[in-house]
C-alpha positions as a LaTeX table, in Angstrom:
\begin{tabular}{lrrr}
\hline
Residue & $x$ (\AA) & $y$ (\AA) & $z$ (\AA) \\
\hline
Unk1 & 284.57 & $-101.41$ & 137.66 \\
Unk2 & 283.16 & $-104.09$ & 139.69 \\
Unk3 & 282.98 & $-107.05$ & 137.37 \\
Unk4 & 285.10 & $-107.57$ & 134.27 \\
Unk5 & 283.66 & $-109.48$ & 131.32 \\
Unk6 & 286.32 & $-111.08$ & 129.21 \\
Unk7 & 284.76 & $-111.79$ & 125.79 \\
Unk8 & 287.79 & $-111.53$ & 123.43 \\
Unk9 & 288.37 & $-115.05$ & 121.91 \\
Unk10 & 291.95 & $-116.27$ & 122.22 \\
Unk11 & 293.01 & $-113.75$ & 124.78 \\
Unk12 & 295.17 & $-114.14$ & 127.67 \\
Unk13 & 294.61 & $-112.58$ & 130.98 \\
Unk14 & 297.64 & $-112.44$ & 133.42 \\
Unk15 & 298.95 & $-110.74$ & 136.49 \\
Unk16 & 301.17 & $-107.78$ & 135.83 \\
Unk17 & 302.45 & $-105.71$ & 138.73 \\
Unk18 & 299.19 & $-106.06$ & 140.65 \\
Unk19 & 297.12 & $-105.47$ & 137.71 \\
Unk20 & 294.99 & $-107.79$ & 135.51 \\
Unk21 & 296.43 & $-107.52$ & 132.02 \\
Unk22 & 294.73 & $-108.78$ & 128.88 \\
Unk23 & 296.56 & $-109.57$ & 125.68 \\
Unk24 & 296.03 & $-111.19$ & 122.42 \\
Unk25 & 298.62 & $-112.13$ & 119.90 \\
Unk26 & 301.22 & $-110.19$ & 121.87 \\
Unk27 & 299.14 & $-106.82$ & 121.71 \\
Unk28 & 297.68 & $-105.38$ & 125.10 \\
Unk29 & 294.04 & $-105.03$ & 125.02 \\
Unk30 & 293.20 & $-103.94$ & 128.67 \\
Unk31 & 294.70 & $-103.47$ & 132.23 \\
Unk32 & 292.69 & $-103.21$ & 135.38 \\
Unk33 & 293.94 & $-102.85$ & 138.88 \\
Unk34 & 292.93 & $-105.66$ & 141.00 \\
Unk35 & 291.77 & $-103.29$ & 143.86 \\
Unk36 & 289.00 & $-102.16$ & 141.42 \\
Unk37 & 287.78 & $-105.71$ & 140.54 \\
Unk38 & 284.96 & $-107.63$ & 142.37 \\
Unk39 & 284.34 & $-110.39$ & 139.80 \\
Unk40 & 285.63 & $-111.78$ & 136.64 \\
Unk41 & 283.48 & $-113.39$ & 133.87 \\
Unk42 & 285.21 & $-115.35$ & 131.05 \\
Unk43 & 283.10 & $-115.95$ & 128.03 \\
Unk44 & 284.37 & $-118.75$ & 125.44 \\
Unk45 & 288.04 & $-119.34$ & 124.72 \\
Unk46 & 290.20 & $-117.27$ & 126.76 \\
Unk47 & 292.96 & $-118.29$ & 129.18 \\
Unk48 & 294.05 & $-117.13$ & 132.60 \\
Unk49 & 297.60 & $-117.50$ & 134.06 \\
Unk50 & 297.98 & $-119.56$ & 137.25 \\
Unk51 & 299.60 & $-116.49$ & 138.84 \\
Unk52 & 296.51 & $-114.51$ & 138.11 \\
Unk53 & 294.11 & $-117.35$ & 139.47 \\
Unk54 & 296.07 & $-117.48$ & 142.72 \\
Unk55 & 295.95 & $-113.68$ & 143.11 \\
Unk56 & 292.07 & $-113.57$ & 142.32 \\
Unk57 & 291.48 & $-116.31$ & 144.94 \\
Unk58 & 293.63 & $-114.68$ & 147.44 \\
Unk59 & 291.82 & $-111.45$ & 147.12 \\
Unk60 & 288.37 & $-113.15$ & 147.22 \\
Unk61 & 287.45 & $-112.25$ & 143.55 \\
Unk62 & 285.09 & $-114.83$ & 142.28 \\
Unk63 & 285.63 & $-116.01$ & 138.58 \\
Unk64 & 283.03 & $-117.47$ & 136.47 \\
Unk65 & 283.49 & $-119.24$ & 133.17 \\
Unk66 & 280.63 & $-119.18$ & 130.46 \\
Unk67 & 280.28 & $-120.66$ & 126.98 \\
Unk68 & 280.22 & $-118.10$ & 124.14 \\
Unk69 & 276.51 & $-118.19$ & 124.33 \\
Unk70 & 276.50 & $-117.48$ & 128.04 \\
Unk71 & 275.82 & $-120.69$ & 129.65 \\
Unk72 & 277.67 & $-121.23$ & 133.04 \\
Unk73 & 280.35 & $-123.81$ & 132.87 \\
Unk74 & 281.67 & $-123.34$ & 136.50 \\
Unk75 & 283.20 & $-121.04$ & 138.86 \\
Unk76 & 286.32 & $-120.43$ & 140.96 \\
Unk77 & 285.08 & $-119.29$ & 144.39 \\
Unk78 & 287.57 & $-118.40$ & 147.15 \\
Unk79 & 287.58 & $-120.24$ & 150.41 \\
Unk80 & 286.58 & $-117.00$ & 152.02 \\
Unk81 & 284.35 & $-115.11$ & 149.52 \\
Unk82 & 283.58 & $-111.47$ & 150.10 \\
Unk83 & 279.64 & $-111.92$ & 150.19 \\
Unk84 & 279.24 & $-114.70$ & 152.62 \\
Unk85 & 276.85 & $-112.83$ & 154.76 \\
Unk86 & 274.73 & $-111.88$ & 151.76 \\
Unk87 & 274.63 & $-115.53$ & 150.66 \\
Unk88 & 273.63 & $-116.52$ & 154.15 \\
Unk89 & 270.79 & $-114.02$ & 154.30 \\
Unk90 & 269.61 & $-115.17$ & 151.06 \\
Unk91 & 269.57 & $-118.84$ & 152.07 \\
Unk92 & 267.42 & $-117.84$ & 155.10 \\
Unk93 & 265.03 & $-115.83$ & 153.05 \\
Unk94 & 264.57 & $-118.73$ & 150.61 \\
Unk95 & 262.56 & $-120.51$ & 153.37 \\
Unk96 & 260.06 & $-117.54$ & 153.56 \\
Unk97 & 257.41 & $-118.65$ & 150.98 \\
Unk98 & 255.69 & $-115.06$ & 151.14 \\
Unk99 & 258.89 & $-113.33$ & 150.52 \\
Unk100 & 259.98 & $-115.67$ & 147.76 \\
Unk101 & 256.68 & $-115.01$ & 145.93 \\
Unk102 & 256.67 & $-111.31$ & 146.53 \\
Unk103 & 260.06 & $-110.48$ & 145.21 \\
Unk104 & 259.54 & $-111.49$ & 141.52 \\
Unk105 & 256.20 & $-109.53$ & 141.49 \\
Unk106 & 258.03 & $-106.49$ & 142.67 \\
Unk107 & 260.89 & $-106.89$ & 140.25 \\
Unk108 & 258.90 & $-107.81$ & 137.06 \\
Unk109 & 258.79 & $-105.80$ & 133.87 \\
Unk110 & 255.84 & $-105.83$ & 131.60 \\
Unk111 & 256.65 & $-105.25$ & 127.96 \\
Unk112 & 253.90 & $-104.01$ & 125.58 \\
Unk113 & 255.49 & $-106.15$ & 122.70 \\
Unk114 & 257.14 & $-109.61$ & 123.06 \\
Unk115 & 260.84 & $-109.37$ & 123.91 \\
Unk116 & 262.84 & $-111.03$ & 121.20 \\
Unk117 & 266.34 & $-112.13$ & 122.22 \\
Unk118 & 268.74 & $-113.58$ & 119.52 \\
Unk119 & 270.00 & $-117.00$ & 120.09 \\
Unk120 & 273.26 & $-117.89$ & 118.51 \\
\hline
\end{tabular}
């Protein structure tokens, strides 16, 4: 499980013996070993313990906070993130106009009918 998406409103994620433990109203919802985690996305009104935040940063695990509708509020990025080389390569390629224009053409998907996405 590279990225954990925490969507349960009112839940609390905390550190428990090297694992990320999620609970709500005293009831355990999930546990994930931090070794298996590459990223954490929090949607809406959930909480993280300070011990968990410190351990995520220590392990280089990025955390992003979103509204319930998916709008990015902000991120916690470790001082030494895991993917620095990837970001540097992406930045270097961003100056290559031919590459920048070619990638969306390769990755685009054409739909026969219009795609309707519900907005809450």
